[in-house]
N, C-alpha and C positions, 0 to 999 in steps of 0.2 A: 221462710222463716225455721229454722231447726230447732229445737226443743231441748232442755237443759240435757235430760240424759241421751240425747244423741251428739252432744256435743261434747260431754266428756267422756265419750269410747273413743269420738274423734280425736281430741288431745291425748288420748294415751295412747294414739296409734302416731303421732307426733312426733315423732322425734326430739325436736326442740322441747316440746313440752317435758316429756321422760328426763332426756337429759340434763333440763334443769333445776326437775329435784332431787335428781342420783348425784349431779356435781357439790349441792350445798347438802345432800345426807353426809357427802364426805369432808365437807370442808368444815360442817358444824360437829363430827364425829360424835362423841358421846355426852354431850353439853344444849344437845338440840330442848331438852323439855323442861329446863331451868331455865331457856332464853324465848320463849315464844313472847315476850311484850318488847321484844324489840324488832321483831321482824317482819314489819308492816313495812317500814323502808326499803330491804330487801327485796320484797314482795314487787312493790315499786320496778326497782328495779330490775328485776328479772322479768318481770312482763314486759317494759320498755327492749331490754335486751332483745328477745324473741318475737318484736312487732305488732304486741296486741296492749289494747289500752289499762292501764291503770284503772281501774274502774274498783271500785272498793269492793263491790260483790266478789271479782274477780280475785281481788288479791286475798281475801279471806277466804276465798277457795284452795289458792295454787297454799296460801299457810296449810290450813288442814293438810293437802294432799301430804307438806311438806311431813306432818307431825303424826299421821295415820300410816295404818298398820295394812297394808292390801298386796294385795302382786298385779303387776300390770295387766297381765296378757289374762285374766279372768275376772271381768267386769261383775260377774257375780259377789267380788272381793271388795267392790268399791263401797258396800253399803260402811263399809268400815271406815269413811272418808267422813267425821266427826270433828268438831268445835273441840280444840285441846282444854283440857285444864288450866285455870288460870286465868290472868288480865292478859290479852295478847293483842285485842287492835280497837285502837279508841274509835267511837263511833257507833260499835255492832254489837247488839245487844242478845246476840245470839247465847244460849245458854250453851257452857260444857256437855261435849256426848251429842249435839243435836246433828244430824245428818244433813249434811248441803252439797249443793250442788252448784255449776258454774249457771250464769245466765245462759239467757238463748241469743241464736248468731243468728243475725240479719243481715242482708244485703243490700245495696242499691236499688234494685227494683221493688223492694219492699216496703220501702220509704211511698214509694208511688203508693202503692196500697192501701198503707196506712194516712196516707196523707187525703185521700177519697173518705173512709173510713170514719176519723175521729177531726177531721175538719181541718187539721195544721198543716202549715206547705210545707213544704221537704224540708227548705233548711230550719225552718222551726225545729222539724223531728230531728234532724242529724245532730243541731245544737245540741237536744237535751239528751240523746244517745252518746254527746262527747262528753257530757258531765261527769264530772269521778261518783257522781251517786245514781248515775242512769243505771238502766238495768238490762239491759240489752246490750251484746257489744255487736259495731256494726263493723261489717268486715268489706277487705276491698275486692273484689273480683282475681286479682292476681294473687292475692293472699294462699300460703301454703296450707293452710286450714281448712280452707275454703276448696281447695283441692281435693281435702280427705273428704269432706262432707259430701261435698256435690257425687263421690260414689258409693257414701252409702247408702243403700235401699234399701229399703222393707223394713222391717221392727228389729231392734236393735238383738242383737244376741249377746243372750244373759250368762251363759256358763263363760266362755270363749275356747280354751284349746281344749283338746279331748285328754278323755282319762280326768282322774280326781281332782279334786282342788287341794294347793299346796298345804300341807301342813303351816307353813312358816312364812314370813312375809317376805318380800324384796326389800324392806329395808333392813331390817335383820341380814338379809343376803348381804347388803352393800358393807355392814357394818364387819361383819366378819371378815368379809377379802380386804375392805379396809385395815383395819389390825394385820391381818395377814400381810399385807405390802409393808406395816409398818415393822416387821420385825417378828411378832410374835406365835408363839408355837397352836395347832388347833385345841390341844388340853388347855392351854392358857387362855385363848378367846372361849372354850365351852366353859372354864369356869366362872371367869369373867361375866360370862351371861345368862350363868344357870342354864347351859345347853348339855344333853345327857352325856356320861362319860361311863365307858364299859372297857372292863380288863377281860376279853376274849384267850387272849393266850398270858404272852409274861408282862406285857407293856399295854398302859392305859391308853384307849383311842375314843375319840367321838367323829360316827361315822356321818352324825346330825351334822356337826359342825365343818365337816370336810364338804359333803352336800353343799351348806351353806356358801362356801368358799368360792366352789363352782359354779354357781348361781352367780353371786355377786361378781365375779370378775368376769362372765358374761357380760353382765348390765355393764360394768365398768370400761368394757371395750367401746362402748358407744358415746364416749366422751374422749377420746384420742383421734 
């Protein structure tokens, strides 16, 4: 069995999970934070699309990944994956601002161990973990996420890539790149998102926006 923190790091190494989040950042544009109450069916559809069960706990985590501000390649920033403000998922009593994690992952051989430990049959346990309110994800050994998990050994790396943690999050970078694709200038993007604007020479500039557009464009390449 893989515990939640290891599963979290594996999810963000998995291109299908990352792209699911990125594509919805693009689709929801600037209205995401005002639409969190209708994200539950979207979460279920996205999980099904990438081959994961639509467990309530996993739907909640996907929604929180969509609405939070962090950086994919820096696990230290995953602490910012929290429950959004306002109503968003019926059946969940988590308070806004609560840090959330994905559920643990088990595979078929874990059912044998748990069957002996808890005295339930394998079929009973399999049915339990397949229910919408199940608290563990049962993966088949040929699942892509399993392949990533099996290669992750030792204690999870906390910091991520070398160098300082980015000041601006990847969600913001994707927003900037999407606006640039829609024809907005760097200054227009900066003004809309309250990013720094300077006037070092004869014209106004925003190096921060240029950097974010480059990062966002890099992330969007994975969708093509």
